[in-house]
C-alpha positions in Angstrom: 0.0 0.2 -0.2 1.5 3.4 -1.1 1.6 6.1 1.4 -0.8 8.4 -0.4 -3.6 5.5 0.2 -2.3 5.0 3.5 -2.9 8.6 4.3 -6.1 8.7 2.5 -7.5 5.8 4.6 -6.3 7.5 7.6 -8.0 10.6 6.6 -11.4 9.2 6.0 -11.6 7.4 9.6 -10.1 10.9 11.1 -13.6 11.9 12.5 -14.6 8.4 14.5 -10.6 8.4 15.9 -11.6 7.6 19.6 -11.5 4.8 22.2 -14.0 4.6 24.6 -13.5 3.9 28.2 -15.8 3.7 31.4 -15.3 4.8 35.1 -14.0 2.6 37.7 -12.5 3.9 41.4 -9.1 5.0 41.9 -7.7 2.5 43.1 -8.2 0.1 40.4 -6.9 0.3 36.8 -9.0 2.0 34.2 -10.8 0.1 31.7 -10.0 -0.4 28.3 -12.1 -1.5 25.5 -10.9 -3.4 22.5 -12.9 -1.1 20.0 -12.1 2.1 18.2 -10.6 3.9 15.3 -6.8 3.5 14.6 -3.9 4.9 17.2 -0.8 5.1 15.4 1.9 7.0 17.3 4.6 8.3 14.4 6.6 11.3 14.1 3.5 13.1 13.3 2.2 12.9 17.0 5.6 14.0 18.6 4.6 17.7 18.9 1.1 16.6 19.8 2.4 15.3 23.4 2.0 18.5 25.0 -1.8 18.5 23.8 -2.8 16.2 26.3 -5.6 17.0 28.5 -4.9 17.1 32.0 -7.9 14.7 32.9 -5.9 11.7 30.4 -2.4 12.5 31.7 -4.1 11.3 34.9 -5.5 8.7 33.5 -2.0 7.4 32.2 -0.9 7.7 35.5 -3.0 4.7 36.4 -1.4 2.9 33.8 1.3 -0.1 33.7 3.3 0.0 30.8 5.3 -2.6 29.3 7.4 -2.1 26.6 8.8 -5.6 26.2 12.1 -6.4 24.6 16.1 -5.8 24.8 18.8 -3.1 24.7 16.1 -1.2 22.3 13.7 -0.4 24.7 15.8 1.3 26.6 15.2 4.1 24.5 11.6 4.2 24.9 12.3 3.9 29.0 15.0 6.5 29.1 12.3 8.9 26.7 10.0 9.0 29.5 12.4 10.1 32.1 13.7 12.9 29.7 9.8 13.4 29.1 9.2 14.2 33.1 12.7 16.3 33.1 10.7 18.6 30.4 7.5 18.7 32.2 7.1 17.6 35.9 3.2 16.7 34.9 4.5 13.9 32.9 6.0 12.0 35.8 7.0 8.3 35.7 8.4 5.7 36.9 11.1 2.8 35.6 11.8 0.2 37.7 14.3 -2.7 37.3 11.7 -5.0 37.3 13.4 -7.3 39.3 11.1 -7.8 41.8 8.0 -7.5 39.7 6.3 -4.1 38.4 5.4 -1.5 41.3 1.9 -1.8 42.6 -1.0 0.0 41.4 -0.7 4.1 41.8 -2.7 6.9 40.2 0.1 9.3 40.9 2.6 8.2 38.0 2.8 6.0 35.1 4.7 2.7 36.0 7.0 1.7 33.1 9.3 -0.9 32.9 10.1 -4.4 31.2 8.8 -7.3 34.0 7.7 -9.9 32.2 6.5 -13.2 34.6 7.9 -15.8 32.8 9.4 -16.5 28.8 10.5 -19.2 26.6 13.2 -20.4 29.1 11.4 -19.8 31.9 8.1 -20.9 33.1 7.8 -18.6 36.1 9.9 -15.9 37.8 10.5 -12.2 36.9 11.9 -11.7 33.4 13.3 -8.6 31.9 14.9 -9.1 28.7 12.3 -10.6 26.1 12.9 -11.3 22.8 11.7 -13.0 19.6 11.8 -16.4 21.2 9.4 -15.2 23.7 6.7 -13.3 22.0 6.7 -15.0 18.2 8.8 -17.7 17.0 7.6 -20.6 18.7 4.6 -21.8 20.7 6.1 -22.6 24.0 7.0 -18.7 24.2 3.5 -18.0 22.9 1.8 -19.9 25.6 4.1 -18.4 28.7 3.6 -15.1 27.3 -0.1 -15.6 27.5 0.5 -17.4 31.1 2.2 -14.7 32.0 -0.5 -12.1 31.3 -3.0 -14.4 33.5 -0.4 -14.7 36.4 0.2 -10.7 36.3 -3.6 -10.1 36.4 -4.5 -12.6 38.9 -2.0 -11.0 41.1 -3.0 -7.1 40.8 -0.3 -5.9 38.0 -2.8 -5.4 35.2 -1.2 -4.0 32.1 -2.0 -1.2 30.6 -0.4 -1.5 27.1 2.7 -3.6 26.0 4.1 -4.9 22.9 7.7 -6.2 21.5 10.1 -3.6 20.9 12.1 -4.8 18.4 15.9 -5.1 18.9 18.6 -6.2 16.0 16.2 -9.0 15.1 15.5 -7.9 11.2 19.3 -8.1 11.0 22.2 -10.4 10.8 22.2 -13.9 8.7 21.8 -13.6 5.1 19.1 -15.3 3.1 20.6 -18.1 0.5 18.6 -16.2 -2.4 17.1 -13.0 -3.2 13.3 -12.2 -3.2 11.8 -12.1 -6.5 9.9 -9.1 -6.1 12.0 -6.8 -4.0 15.3 -8.1 -5.2 17.0 -7.9 -1.9 18.0 -10.8 0.7 16.3 -11.4 3.7 18.1 -11.2 7.2 17.6 -11.4 10.8 17.3 -14.2 13.3 14.5 -16.3 14.6 15.5 -17.5 18.0 13.8 -21.0 19.0 12.0 -21.0 15.7 11.0 -24.4 14.3 13.8 -24.3 11.8 16.2 -22.8 14.3 17.8 -19.0 14.2 17.2 -18.2 10.5 16.9 -15.0 8.7 13.2 -14.4 7.6 10.9 -12.8 4.9 7.2 -11.0 5.0 5.3 -14.2 4.5 4.9 -17.8 3.8 6.1 -17.6 0.3 9.6 -16.3 1.4 10.4 -19.8 2.6 11.7 -20.5 -0.9 14.4 -18.3 -0.4 15.2 -18.6 3.5 13.8 -22.2 4.8 12.0 -20.4 7.8 8.6 -20.5 8.5 8.8 -18.2 10.5 8.3 -14.5 8.6 6.4 -10.8 9.5 3.4 -12.6 9.1 4.2 -14.5 12.1 4.5 -11.5 14.6 1.6 -9.8 13.0 -0.8 -12.7 13.6 0.4 -13.5 16.8 0.7 -10.0 18.3 -3.2 -9.8 16.9 -4.0 -12.9 18.8 -2.3 -11.8 21.8 -4.5 -8.8 21.9 -7.9 -10.6 20.8 -6.9 -13.2 24.2 -6.5 -10.0 26.3 -10.1 -8.6 25.4 -11.4 -12.3 25.7 -10.1 -12.6 29.3 -11.2 -9.1 30.1 -8.3 -7.9 31.0 -7.5 -4.0 31.1 -4.7 -4.5 28.4 -4.4 -3.6 24.8 -1.4 -5.5 22.6 0.4 -2.7 20.4 2.3 -3.5 17.2 5.5 -1.7 16.7 8.3 -1.1 14.0 11.9 -1.4 15.0 15.4 0.3 14.7 16.7 2.3 12.1 20.4 3.5 13.5 23.2 2.7 11.5 23.6 -1.0 12.0 23.9 -3.5 9.1 24.7 -2.9 5.9 22.4 -1.0 3.2 20.4 -3.9 2.1 19.8 -4.9 5.6 18.2 -1.6 6.2 16.4 -1.4 3.2 14.8 -5.0 3.7 14.3 -3.9 7.2 12.3 -0.8 5.9 10.1 -3.3 4.1 9.1 -5.3 6.8 8.1 -2.0 9.0 6.0 -1.3 5.7 4.1 -4.5 6.0 3.5 -3.8 9.3 2.1 -0.6 8.5 -0.1 -2.1 6.2 -1.2 -4.9 8.5 -2.5 -2.4 11.1 -4.2 -0.6 8.6 -6.5 -3.2 7.5 -8.1 -3.3 10.9 -9.3 0.1 12.6 -9.2 -1.5 16.4 -5.1 -2.0 15.6 -2.8 0.3 17.5 0.9 0.9 15.7 3.9 2.5 17.9 5.7 3.3 15.1 9.4 3.4 16.7 11.0 3.6 13.1 9.0 6.7 11.8 9.6 8.7 14.6 13.5 8.2 14.7 13.2 9.3 10.7 12.5 12.6 11.7 13.8 15.5 13.0 12.6 18.0 15.9 12.3 20.4 12.8 10.7 18.1 10.4 13.7 17.5 8.3 14.6 13.3 7.1 17.5 11.2 6.1 17.5 8.8 3.4 19.3 6.1 1.8 19.9 4.4 -1.0 20.3 0.8 -1.9 20.1 -0.5 -5.5 18.3 2.2 -6.9 15.7 2.0 -4.0 15.5 5.1 -1.7 14.1 4.7 1.5 14.0 6.8 5.2 16.7 5.8 7.5 17.2 7.4 11.1 18.6 10.8 11.2 21.9 11.9 13.0 20.5 14.0 15.6 18.0 10.7 16.9 20.6 8.4 16.3 24.0 9.8 17.4 25.8 10.0 19.9 24.4 6.7 21.2 23.1 7.8 24.7 20.3 5.3 25.5 19.2 2.2 24.0 21.8 2.6 20.8 20.2 6.2 20.1 21.0 9.7 21.3 18.8 11.2 23.9 17.1 13.9 21.1 15.7 10.6 19.6 14.9 9.2 23.2 13.0 12.2 23.7 11.2 11.5 20.9 9.8 8.3 21.7 9.2 9.1 25.0 6.4 11.9 24.2 4.8 9.7 21.7 4.6 7.3 24.2 2.6 9.4 26.2 0.4 10.5 23.2 -0.6 6.8 22.8 -1.2 6.0 26.3 -3.6 9.1 26.7 -5.3 7.6 23.5 -5.5 4.4 24.6 -6.9 5.7 27.7 -9.7 7.9 26.1 -8.4 11.1 24.7 -9.6 11.7 20.9 -6.6 13.5 20.0 -8.3 16.8 19.5 
C-alpha cells in the first residue's frame, strides 16, 4: 500500500478517532475497550504530546506500561525520564523489574520491562524479552499468555504492551534474493521451528529463507494476543511496533528492514482497532521536520537521522531520539486511555 493510500484511509476515519472507556474507582486500573479507530503513534504526534488534557495525563498515571524487549526498549524508558525532566506533569517511574512491577498507583506512569516467565522460564520475573519469547515458537507464545494470566491474578494489570524490536531483523542472510524486491532477507528467529534463520515477509519467502517464521508470524501472533486479552477481560491493549533505524548492518539489511516495517504498517491499516507504535518513523524525522534517506540498488528509503541516533546515549540512540519516543509514548497511552487526540 502506497503512502498516499495509507494517508487517505487515515483521513477517512479521522472523525472517529476515539477509544471509549468506562469509569472505575481510583484504586483500580482504568478499563480499556478493544473497539475504536486506529491509534498510530508516528512522527506526526511527537509535537502533540503537550496537547494531552490533564484529565488524560491523570488516566495515564494509573497505567502499567510494559515495552517488552531487549536493549532498544531502553530508548523508550529513557525517553519517558527525559519527558518528565521537560515537564513534571508527565511523571513516571522506570522500575528495574527484578521484583515485579510496582503496585498500582494513580500518581505516576509505571513503565518497565517486567514479564512473568518466558521461553526458558515457566515462572519468575524476566526483564529481557526477545523474539523467541514473543512469536517464533509455541512455547514462548503459551508462556506469554500464562504470564499475563499470572500478572492479572496478582494485581499487575497491564494497560499497554508490545514487542520492541532489537536487531532481530538484521544478521544472517538468506541464500537467495527475493524475486519481487530483489534483496536478500536477513535476521534471526531464535528457537523457531527451523532454528535461528533469516526471515521474510510471508510464507512465500520460505523458498529463499528456508524458514516458516516470517513477519506474518509476528503480526498474527500479536493480533491474537490482543484478542486474548479482550476475551479474558483484561484491561490490556497489545500494540504493534516497527524497529531500529540506526546505522547497524549494511544498506541492503536496512532496506529489507524498511520493507518489513512497511508490511507492519499495512497490516495495522487493515483493522481500525489495531494500534501501532511506529518507532522507526519517529526516529526518521528531526524536530524541525527534516528527514534522512539512504539508497540501495536504486531504492531510496528513510533511515534514522543523525540527531536522533548519534551519539548513542540510551537504547542505541541519542537522548534527542529517546525524547521523541517518550513524547510519542505519552500520546499513544493517552489515546488508549480514551483521549480523542483533538
